[in-house]
C-alpha positions in Angstrom: -12.6 -3.1 -56.7 -11.3 -4.4 -53.3 -14.0 -4.9 -50.7 -13.6 -2.2 -48.0 -14.3 -2.9 -44.3 -14.1 0.8 -43.4 -13.5 4.2 -44.9 -10.4 6.2 -44.5 -10.7 9.9 -43.8 -9.5 10.6 -47.3 -12.3 8.4 -48.7 -14.9 10.4 -46.7 -13.5 13.4 -48.4 -13.9 11.6 -51.7 -17.6 11.0 -50.8 -18.1 14.8 -50.2 -16.4 15.6 -53.5 -18.5 13.0 -55.4 -21.7 14.4 -53.7 -20.8 17.9 -54.8 -20.4 16.6 -58.4 -23.7 14.7 -58.2 -25.6 17.7 -57.0 -24.3 19.7 -59.9 -25.1 17.0 -62.4 -28.7 16.5 -61.1 -29.5 20.0 -59.9 -32.3 20.5 -62.4 -33.8 17.1 -61.6 -34.1 18.2 -58.0 -35.4 21.6 -58.9 -38.1 20.1 -61.0 -39.4 18.1 -58.0 -39.5 21.2 -55.7 -43.1 21.6 -54.4 -42.7 21.9 -50.7 -42.6 24.2 -48.7 -43.1 26.5 -51.8 -42.8 25.5 -55.5 -39.9 27.8 -56.2 -37.7 25.3 -58.1 -34.5 25.9 -56.2 -33.9 22.8 -53.9 -31.2 21.4 -56.1 -29.6 24.8 -56.5 -29.6 25.4 -52.7 -28.2 22.0 -51.9 -25.5 22.4 -54.5 -24.4 25.8 -53.1 -24.1 24.3 -49.7 -21.7 21.6 -51.0 -19.8 24.2 -53.1 -19.0 26.0 -49.9 -17.8 22.8 -48.2 -15.5 22.0 -51.1 -14.0 25.5 -51.0 -13.3 25.1 -47.3 -11.7 21.7 -47.9 -9.5 23.1 -50.6 -8.4 26.0 -48.4 -7.6 24.0 -45.2 -4.8 21.8 -44.1 -4.9 18.1 -45.0 -5.5 16.8 -41.5 -8.4 15.0 -40.0 -9.3 17.8 -37.7 -9.1 20.4 -40.5 -11.3 18.2 -42.7 -14.1 17.8 -40.1 -14.0 21.5 -39.4 -14.1 22.4 -43.1 -17.3 20.3 -43.4 -18.8 21.9 -40.4 -18.0 25.4 -41.2 -18.3 25.2 -45.0 -21.8 23.7 -44.8 -23.0 26.3 -42.2 -21.7 29.3 -44.2 -22.8 28.1 -47.6 -26.3 26.9 -46.7 -29.1 28.6 -48.4 -32.8 27.9 -48.7 -34.8 25.5 -46.5 -33.2 22.4 -48.0 -29.7 23.8 -47.9 -29.9 24.8 -44.2 -31.2 21.3 -43.2 -28.5 19.6 -45.3 -25.9 21.7 -43.6 -27.0 20.4 -40.2 -26.9 16.8 -41.6 -23.3 17.3 -42.8 -22.3 18.9 -39.5 -23.8 16.0 -37.7 -21.9 13.5 -39.8 -18.6 15.5 -39.3 -19.2 15.7 -35.5 -19.8 11.9 -35.2 -17.0 10.8 -37.6 -14.5 13.0 -35.7 -15.1 10.9 -32.6 -14.4 7.6 -34.3 -11.0 6.2 -35.2 -12.4 3.4 -37.5 -15.1 4.5 -39.9 -16.9 1.1 -40.3 -20.5 0.1 -40.5 -21.1 0.9 -36.8 -19.5 4.4 -37.1 -21.5 5.2 -40.2 -24.7 4.1 -38.5 -23.9 6.3 -35.5 -23.1 9.2 -37.8 -26.3 8.9 -39.8 -28.3 8.7 -36.6 -26.6 11.8 -35.2 -27.1 13.7 -38.4 -30.8 12.8 -38.5 -31.3 13.9 -35.0 -29.5 17.1 -35.6 -31.7 17.8 -38.7 -34.9 17.3 -36.8 -33.6 19.5 -33.9 -32.9 22.3 -36.3 -36.5 22.6 -37.6 -39.1 24.2 -35.4 -42.0 22.3 -36.9 -40.7 19.1 -38.5 -42.9 17.8 -41.4 -42.9 14.2 -42.4 -42.5 13.3 -46.1 -39.5 15.5 -46.4 -35.7 15.1 -46.2 -36.2 14.6 -42.5 -38.1 11.4 -43.0 -35.7 10.0 -45.5 -32.7 10.8 -43.3 -34.4 9.2 -40.2 -35.5 6.0 -42.0 -32.1 5.5 -43.5 -30.5 6.0 -40.1 -33.0 3.5 -38.5 -32.1 0.9 -41.1 -28.4 1.6 -40.5 -28.8 1.0 -36.8 -30.7 -2.3 -37.5 -27.9 -3.5 -39.8 -24.8 -2.3 -38.0 -24.5 -5.2 -35.7 -24.8 -7.7 -38.5 -21.6 -9.3 -39.9 -21.7 -7.9 -43.5 -19.3 -6.1 -45.8 -19.3 -2.3 -46.0 -20.6 -2.6 -49.6 -23.5 -4.8 -48.6 -24.3 -2.5 -45.7 -24.4 0.6 -47.9 -26.3 -1.1 -50.7 -29.1 -1.9 -48.3 -29.1 1.7 -47.0 -29.5 2.9 -50.6 -32.4 0.5 -51.1 -34.0 1.7 -47.9 -33.5 5.3 -49.0 -35.2 4.6 -52.3 -38.2 3.0 -50.6 -38.4 5.9 -48.1 -38.3 8.4 -50.9 -41.0 6.6 -52.8 -43.2 6.7 -49.6 -42.9 10.5 -49.3 -46.1 11.3 -51.4 -48.1 9.1 -49.0 -47.0 11.4 -46.1 -47.2 14.8 -47.7 -50.4 15.2 -49.8 -49.0 18.1 -52.0 -46.4 15.6 -53.3 -49.1 13.2 -54.3 -51.1 15.9 -55.9 -48.1 16.9 -58.0 -47.1 13.3 -58.7 -43.5 13.8 -57.4 -41.3 12.6 -54.5 -39.7 15.0 -52.1 -36.9 17.0 -53.7 -34.8 17.3 -50.5 -35.2 13.6 -49.8 -34.0 12.9 -53.3 -31.0 15.1 -52.8 -30.1 13.4 -49.5 -30.3 9.9 -51.2 -27.6 11.1 -53.6 -25.3 11.4 -50.5 -25.9 7.8 -49.5 -25.3 6.7 -53.1 -22.0 8.6 -53.0 -20.9 6.5 -50.0 -21.6 3.4 -52.0 -19.9 4.7 -55.1 -16.7 5.4 -53.2 -16.9 1.9 -51.5 -17.3 -0.1 -54.7 -17.7 2.1 -57.7 -21.5 1.7 -58.1 -22.9 4.2 -60.5 -25.0 7.1 -59.2 -28.6 6.7 -60.1 -30.1 10.0 -61.1 -33.0 11.4 -59.1 -36.4 11.3 -60.8 -37.5 14.4 -62.8 -41.0 15.8 -62.7 -42.9 15.3 -65.9 -45.1 18.3 -65.4 -44.6 21.9 -64.2 -45.1 21.8 -60.5 -44.9 25.5 -59.8 -48.7 26.0 -59.7 -49.2 23.4 -57.0 -50.3 24.7 -53.6 -48.0 23.7 -50.8 -50.3 24.8 -48.0 -51.1 22.5 -45.1 -54.2 22.1 -43.1 -55.1 25.3 -41.2 -53.4 25.4 -37.8 -55.6 25.2 -34.7 -53.9 28.3 -33.4 -54.9 30.4 -36.4 -51.3 30.7 -37.7 -50.8 31.3 -41.4 -50.3 28.4 -43.8 -46.9 28.2 -45.4 -48.4 29.0 -48.8 -49.6 32.4 -47.4 -46.1 33.5 -46.4 -44.5 35.7 -49.0 -40.9 36.2 -48.0 -37.9 34.0 -47.4 -35.5 35.7 -45.0 -32.1 34.3 -44.2 -29.1 35.6 -42.3 -26.1 34.7 -40.2 -26.6 35.5 -36.5 -23.8 36.2 -34.0 -25.5 35.5 -30.7 -25.0 33.6 -27.4 -26.7 30.3 -27.1 -28.8 31.6 -24.2 -30.7 33.9 -26.6 -31.5 31.3 -29.3 -34.5 29.7 -27.7 -36.3 33.1 -27.2 -35.3 34.0 -30.8 -37.0 30.9 -32.1 -40.1 31.6 -30.1 -40.3 35.1 -31.6 -39.9 33.8 -35.1 -42.5 31.1 -34.5 -45.0 33.9 -33.9 -44.4 35.5 -37.3 -43.6 32.7 -39.8 -43.0 29.1 -40.7 -40.4 26.9 -42.4 -38.1 28.0 -39.6 -34.6 26.4 -39.5 -31.9 27.6 -37.2 -28.6 25.7 -37.3 -25.1 26.3 -35.9 -23.6 26.7 -32.5 -20.6 28.3 -30.6 -22.1 31.7 -31.1 -22.7 31.5 -34.9 -26.1 30.5 -36.5 -27.5 30.2 -40.0 -31.2 31.2 -39.8 -34.1 30.7 -42.2 -37.8 31.7 -42.1 -40.8 32.2 -44.4 -42.7 35.2 -43.2 -44.9 38.2 -44.3 -42.9 40.5 -42.0 -39.4 41.1 -43.2 -38.6 43.8 -40.7 -39.7 41.9 -37.6 -37.8 38.8 -38.8 -34.6 40.8 -38.8 -35.5 42.8 -35.6 -35.9 39.5 -33.7 -32.3 38.7 -34.8 -31.1 42.1 -33.6 -32.7 41.5 -30.2 -30.8 38.2 -30.0 -27.5 39.4 -31.3 -26.0 40.6 -34.6 -27.6 39.5 -37.9 -25.5 40.0 -41.0 -25.4 38.9 -44.7 -29.2 39.3 -44.7 -30.8 37.6 -47.8 -34.5 38.2 -48.7 -36.4 36.5 -51.5 -39.9 37.5 -52.5 -41.5 34.1 -53.1 -44.2 35.6 -55.3 -41.6 37.4 -57.5 -39.8 34.1 -57.9 -42.7 32.9 -60.0 -41.9 35.6 -62.5 -38.1 35.7 -62.3 -36.0 32.7 -61.3 -33.0 35.1 -61.3 -34.6 37.3 -58.7 -33.3 35.6 -55.6 -32.3 38.5 -53.5 -28.7 37.6 -52.9 -27.3 39.9 -50.2 -23.7 38.9 -50.8 -21.7 42.0 -51.6 -19.7 43.1 -54.5 -22.1 45.7 -55.9 -20.6 48.6 -57.8 -20.6 51.9 -55.9 -20.7 55.2 -57.8 -20.1 58.5 -56.0 -20.9 61.4 -58.4 -20.9 63.9 -55.5 -19.2 62.9 -52.2 -19.9 66.3 -50.6 -23.1 67.7 -49.2 -24.3 70.8 -47.4 -25.8 68.8 -44.5 -27.7 65.7 -45.7 -26.7 63.3 -48.5 -28.7 60.7 -50.5 -27.7 57.2 -51.4 -29.9 55.4 -54.0 -29.9 51.7 -55.0 -30.4 51.7 -58.7 -30.1 49.1 -61.6 -29.6 50.3 -65.2 -27.0 52.8 -66.4 -29.7 55.2 -67.7 -31.5 55.4 -64.4 -28.2 55.8 -62.6 -27.4 58.8 -64.7 -30.9 60.3 -64.1 -30.5 59.9 -60.3 -27.0 61.4 -60.4 -28.4 64.4 -62.3 -31.1 64.9 -59.6 -28.4 65.3 -57.0 -27.9 61.8 -55.5 -24.5 61.7 -53.8 -23.8 58.0 -54.1 -25.4 55.2 -56.2 -25.2 51.5 -55.3 -25.7 49.3 -58.3 -28.6 47.0 -57.6 -32.4 46.5 -57.9 -34.6 43.6 -59.1 -31.8 41.3 -60.3 -28.7 42.4 -58.3 -29.1 43.5 -54.8 -26.6 45.0 -52.4 -25.5 43.9 -49.0 -25.3 45.9 -45.8 -21.6 45.9 -46.4 -22.1 47.6 -49.8 -24.4 50.3 -48.3 -21.9 50.9 -45.4 -19.1 51.4 -47.9 -21.2 54.0 -49.8 -22.0 55.8 -46.5 -18.3 56.0 -45.6 -17.5 57.5 -49.0 -19.8 60.5 -48.4 -18.6 63.4 -46.3 -22.1 64.3 -44.9 -22.9 63.2 -41.4 -26.5 62.7 -42.2 -27.7 60.2 -44.8 -30.9 59.3 -46.5 -31.1 55.9 -48.3 -33.5 55.2 -51.2 -33.7 51.4 -51.5 -36.1 51.5 -54.5 -37.1 47.9 -53.9 -39.2 46.5 -51.1 -36.8 43.7 -50.4 -33.9 46.0 -49.9 -35.7 48.2 -47.3 -35.0 46.0 -44.3 -31.4 45.6 -45.4 -31.0 49.4 -45.6 -32.5 49.8 -42.1 -29.5 47.9 -40.6 -27.0 50.5 -41.7 -27.8 53.1 -39.0 -26.9 50.6 -36.2 -23.4 50.2 -37.6 -22.1 53.8 -38.2 -21.6 57.0 -36.3 -23.6 59.0 -38.9 -27.4 59.4 -38.8 -28.8 57.1 -41.5 -32.5 57.1 -42.3 -34.4 55.1 -44.9 -37.2 56.4 -47.1 -39.0 53.2 -47.9 -39.2 53.5 -51.6 -40.4 50.3 -53.3 -39.7 51.2 -56.9 -37.7 53.5 -59.2 -40.7 55.9 -59.8 -41.1 56.2 -56.1 -37.4 57.1 -55.8 -37.7 59.7 -58.5 -40.7 61.3 -56.7 -39.0 61.2 -53.3 -36.0 63.2 -54.7 -38.3 66.0 -55.7 -38.8 66.7 -52.0 -35.1 66.4 -51.0 -33.5 69.4 -49.3 -29.7 69.0 -48.8 -29.8 71.8 -46.2 -32.3 70.1 -44.0 -31.5 67.3 -41.5 -32.1 63.6 -42.3 -35.2 63.2 -40.2 -36.9 66.2 -41.9 -35.9 64.9 -45.3 -37.1 61.4 -44.6 -40.6 62.6 -43.6 -41.1 64.9 -46.6 -39.5 62.4 -49.1 -41.7 59.5 -47.8 -44.8 61.6 -48.2 -43.8 62.5 -51.8 -42.9 58.9 -52.7 -46.3 57.6 -51.5 -48.1 60.1 -53.6 -47.0 58.6 -56.9 -48.8 55.7 -58.5 -46.4 53.1 -59.8 -46.5 50.2 -62.2 -44.1 47.6 -63.7 -44.1 45.3 -66.6 -42.2 42.0 -66.6 -42.5 38.5 -67.9 -43.5 35.3 -66.1 -41.2 32.4 -66.3 -43.6 30.0 -64.6 -47.3 29.1 -64.6 -49.0 30.6 -61.5 -52.3 31.8 -60.1 -52.5 35.5 -59.4 -55.1 38.2 -58.5 -55.3 38.8 -62.3 -56.1 35.2 -62.9 -54.0 32.3 -64.2 -50.7 33.3 -65.6 -48.8 31.1 -68.1 -45.1 30.9 -68.6 -44.1 33.6 -71.1 -47.1 35.9 -70.3 -46.5 39.6 -69.8 -47.7 40.9 -66.4 -48.4 44.3 -65.0 -47.8 45.0 -61.3 -48.7 47.7 -58.9 -47.8 48.0 -55.2 -50.2 45.1 -54.4 -49.1 42.6 -57.0 -50.2 41.4 -60.4 -53.2 43.2 -61.8 -52.7 42.6 -65.5 -51.7 39.5 -67.5 -51.5 39.3 -71.3 -49.8 37.2 -73.9 -48.6 40.4 -75.6 -46.2 43.0 -74.2 -48.0 45.8 -76.0 -51.4 44.8 -74.6 -50.0 44.3 -71.1 -48.4 47.8 -71.0 -51.5 49.5 -72.4 -53.9 47.7 -70.0 -51.7 48.5 -67.1 -51.5 52.2 -67.9 -55.2 52.4 -68.5 -55.8 50.7 -65.1 -53.4 53.0 -63.2 -54.3 56.4 -64.7 -57.1 58.3 -62.9 -59.0 61.5 -63.7 -56.9 63.4 -61.1 -53.5 62.5 -62.7 -51.4 65.0 -64.6 -48.1 63.5 -65.4 -47.0 60.0 -66.7 -43.3 59.0 -66.5 -42.2 56.1 -68.7 -38.9 54.5 -68.0 -37.7 52.1 -70.7 -35.7 49.0 -69.9 -32.9 47.4 -71.8 -35.1 45.1 -73.8 -37.8 47.7 -74.5 -39.1 47.6 -78.1 -39.4 51.0 -79.8 -42.7 50.2 -81.4 -44.3 49.4 -78.1 -43.2 52.8 -76.7 -44.6 54.5 -79.8 -48.0 52.7 -79.3 -48.0 53.8 -75.6 -47.4 57.4 -76.6 -50.0 57.3 -79.3 -52.6 55.9 -76.9 -51.8 58.5 -74.3 -52.0 61.3 -76.9 -55.4 60.1 -78.2 -57.0 58.9 -74.9 -55.4 61.2 -72.3 -54.5 64.4 -74.2 -54.4 66.4 -70.9 -51.6 64.2 -69.5 -48.0 65.4 -69.7 -45.7 62.5 -70.7 -42.0 62.0 -70.0 -39.9 59.2 -71.4 -36.5 58.2 -70.0 -34.1 55.4 -71.1 -33.4 53.5 -67.9 -31.7 50.4 -69.2 -32.9 48.3 -66.3 -32.9 44.5 -66.8 -36.0 42.2 -66.7 -38.5 45.1 -66.6 -39.1 46.6 -70.0 -41.2 49.4 -68.4 -41.5 51.2 -65.2 -44.5 53.7 -64.9 -44.8 56.6 -62.5 -48.1 58.5 -62.4 -48.7 61.7 -60.6 
């Protein structure tokens, strides 16, 4: 291959395309390395989604230099997800900004772009941590600055940057103890090194070297840092990842960051010109979103329960739209009910109990604010009550009232059994506020439980959980862990049922074995003969059993 002295704009596009391909190819390698800030195994996935959005923007824009740089800027901002994806988006935006100001994309221009990208990445993170993608980007940029003035070919220049990136990546465990404990390098840094390799590949055809892959399951490693002097929570103690786009003036962003800093960590805010992509780990979902409302208009809100991720890798709460909306009864005397429900059987039960509209969603498929707004608009009633039936959907539901003329109130139901119980107190002739109060009280009176399966090793309040174990959850978290579904379900019921209870409702999921249900009913008949039992076929995914106890 002919030795290049500089890149053309088309060749930079080729770099981006090759980077997208490389992230797809080595996504699982990067996921396996993911320890920090939480061991949730999604770094490769998040970086890949970021590039997917860039490629879509490139394909849909004009073939001009200005359009290309804007596609990289806008595509990376809109597609970024997760801590690593948001930081990567800022790196790509920094590269595009710098390249757009240079007519010749030679060693010097690349060095300037890498420096600009690294500075932008550091600026986007409220509390930069060394031993991460930030370190690898900075040390590669520093090496580029050192070499840029030397008289060397583009290939030699890039080869030395790749070599420096490998050394920097190998040093990350020395800077971040949790990496050393898990015997891995930083996942984000490994993903960034792929980008530098792609520059070299386009320059001279050098093969892409795969990132390393963890030899052990790293999900049970604690990613916490030393306790902060100010008493703030360690990152390992923060349960929820909250992300959204924010329309806000630049003058409001600094205060927004200050407010976020008081309630969370792993804070990344990227963007500009009135549009920002915001990421935080926090225990307070509602306040995380409210801070955005005070600054401007948050939308496409995404919430992930980082604890639940240990049990279901599919359970990223993707607030992206496209949920099915079913309207069994668009009319109402005064107040209507919208319920978020997964599973055809459960949807039918909710419809039979008088729900006006159903938005398909739940543990594995969650609606957007847009979906809920559409449901509201399809109902004639001027007052609406929403039953989210999932703790992660509650704050999303609470955004609807701000965007419609109708009165929309949220009963904070955290599970399907709570939703059932709340409906028993619904009065369509009463106003939304009255219904919200009575339904909330009723929902809180029911004892709830869920059975699901762990997909990762983890430490819980019930002890150590192994991949494949069946776990029983109540409102507080995991309280039962067994290797056998039958035992887990029986133990959970026994733990939940008290002497004061009279009714047990069992809702079967789509993968519920008949013999386990028979054993549950036999146990209840023998051990709790005074208990009235109801069994419903819910068809919900991932959770073979929901329990409601009254």
